[in-house]
N, C-alpha and C positions, 0 to 999 in steps of 0.2 A: 504494500500500500504506500502511495506517495506521501512524502512529508509536505503537508500544505501549510505548516506554521512558519516555515522559513521566510516566505515572502512578506509576511505581516509583521515580523519582528523588526523593531528599529535597530539600525546599526549606526556606525559612526558617520556614514555619509548623510543620514537623515538629520544630523545636527548642523549641517552646513546650509545656509540660506542665502540666496541671492537677494540683495536689497534693491529697491526701486530707485530710479533717479530722484534727486532731491535738490532743487534749486536753492540758492542762498537768498534769504529775505531778511528784512528788518521786521522783527516779530510784531511790534505794535503797528507800524505803518501797513504791513500786509493785512493784518486783521481788520484794520480800519477800511482798507480798500475793499475787502471781501464783504464787509457789512454795509457798505454804502447803498442806500436806497432799499434796504431790506428790514423786515421785522426780525428782531434779535432778542434772544434770551441770553443773559450773561451770568453764568454760574460761578460762584466764588468771586463776585465782583468787588467786594469791599476792600480787599488787600489789607486786612486787619493789621494795624500797627505800622503800616508803611504808606497809608494813603497820603498823609501830609507831605512826606518826602517825595512821593511820586507826583503828586499834584503840583508841587512847587517847581518841578523840572519839566512839566508838561507830559509826563510819562504815565499818568494814571489812566489805564486803558478804558475804564468805564466812562470817564469824562470825554475821551476822544470818540468813543462809540456813540455817545449821546448826540454828538454834533453831526453824525452822518446817517444814522439808522432812521427809518421811518417811524419805528417805535422800539423802545428798549425797556426790558424788565430785568432787574438785577435780583439774583437769589443768593443768599448767604446764610450761614449758620450763626454769625455774629449779630445778635439782636441789637446791641448798642450801635454798631456801625450801620445796620440797616435803618434804624430809627434816625440816625444822623443824616443818611442819604435822603430819606423821605422828607426830612425837614429842609433839606437843600433843594428839594424840587424833583428828585428822581423817583421813578416808580420802582419800588423794591419790596421784597417779601423775605421774612426770616423763615427758613425751612431747612431741614436736614436733607441734603440732596443725596445721601446714602440710604434714604428710606423711600423706596418706590411708592408706598402708599401715601406718605406725606406729600411727595411731589405731585402725585395724581390728584390729591385732595385740594391742591391750590386752585384747580379749575382753570389754569392758564390755557389759552388757546395755543396749540402747538405752533412753533415758528419755523420758517425755512432755514434759519441759522441759529444754532446754539453754540456758544463759545464757552469753553471751560479751560481757561488759561492758567497754567501753573497751579493746578489744584490736585490732580490725580496722585501726585507724589506725596501729598499730605494725608491721604485717607487710609484709615484702618481697613476699610472694606471697599476697595475700588470696584470689585465685581458688582456689589449692590448699587454703587453709584452708576455704573454703566446700564444696569437694569432700569434704574429710575429715569435715565435720559430718554428712554423710548416715549415717555408720556409728553415730552417737551418738543421733540423734533417732528415736524409735519411730514407727511408723505412727500418723497422727493427731496426732502431737506437734508441738511448735513450737520453733523456734530464735529466741531473743531476742537481738538485737544492740543495743547502745547505743554511740554514738560522737558526738564533737563535730560540730556542724553548721557546715559551711563558710560559711554565710551568717548565722551568729549575729552579732548587733549588737556584741558585746563586742570581737571582733577588728576589725570595721569601724571602731569608734571608736578602737581602739589604732593602727590603720594611719594615722590622721590625724596621729599623733604619731611616725610611722615606727617603730612597735613592733609586735610580734607576740606573742600569748599562746599558747604551745604547750608541751606536755611535750617535753623534749629528745629523747625517743625516738620522737616521731611522725614518720612519713614520708609520710602522706597525710591529706587532708581530704575528707569526703564531703558531698554534698547528699542530700536525700531521693531525688531522681531518679537520681543516679549510683549510690547504694547499691542501689536497686531494679534498675537495669540490670545491675550486676555480679552480683547474686544470681540474676537470671534466666538468665544465661549458665551458671550452675552448678546449675540445677534447683530454685530456690527462688522461691516466690511470696509477696508480702506479704499479711498478714492484717489487721494493725492498726498504727497509728502513734500515738505520743505524743511530746511534747516536754518538755524540762525546762530549768530555769534554774539556774545555779550560785549558791551562797550565798557571798558574799564576806565571809570572817571576818577576815582579816588580810592584810597584804602584807609582803614581805621588805624590811627597811630602815627607817630612821627619818628624821625630818625632814619639811620641808614637801612635798618632792616625793613621798615615799611616802604621806603622808596625802592629798595631792591625787589620786594614782593610785587609792587605795582609794575615795575619795569618788566619783571618776568611774566606777569599776567598779560601785559600788553603784547609782549613778544610772542607768547603762546597763542593769543587770540589772532594775531597777525598770521601766524603759521596755520591756524585753522582756516582762515579766509583763503590763503594760498592753496591749501589742500583742496578746498571746495572747487576753486578755479581749475585745479588739475584733475578734477573728476573724482575726488575722494570726499564726498560730502559728509560722511558719518564721523569725520574727525571733529565736526562742529559741536558746540556745547548744548545746543537746543534742538528739539524735535517739534515739528508741527505736522499733525496728520488729520486729514479730513476723512470722516467715516459716514457711510450711509447705512440705514437700518436694512437688514435683510429678513426682518420679520413681517408677517402679514400686516397691512395697514387697515385703519378703520374707515378709509375713504375721505378723510378730512383734507381740505385744500392746503397747499403750501404757498399760496399767493402772498 
């Protein structure tokens, strides 16, 4: 009797994945262009603890989206920041976006674009989060995720100095492949991929060490941009992936 199990067993070749092309973009500018003239739901919009800093430099994404979207709703778990945004004239709701029932209970009309920027790496339950997003994305619409790239050169370089560059609230890092695999388990298929490189403006601290660290970071980021131009986009420190739902829709419009 023939052995039929051999062909279904994973081997080392099944661990090698060809990655799609990924143009280099400016993260905020690209998201703003994609959102122009569309209804948008912005998940994790509040940028808790960093809004004032980002707003002061014109880099608070939610403010930029407000200027181009035909309508914009922000969702965030931080009730204080949501209340602040509402007081400032934004439409926003406090909701746990890792709870599919809570998200569905908001009654929000699904939007053609849902942006979840720099959030999935903060979550204890990213799978639950991806499940919840189905209630927000209209048929034919897209879910845009941005997240740090686990293979970005900046942290590779920092590791040589026994350092790690990470937001204190991050609990996970994704590669392009692991992000796609997680999304597939929850009914999402990738449509397009882009990469982005951070701009190093300043570092905390003074003295020779701080200046040396800033200089090294700028050098590495410059190397990332060069690598992208040479056709090696996954050296970049950031990933942006657009997903479409591959689950049956309810027939609601994505206009």
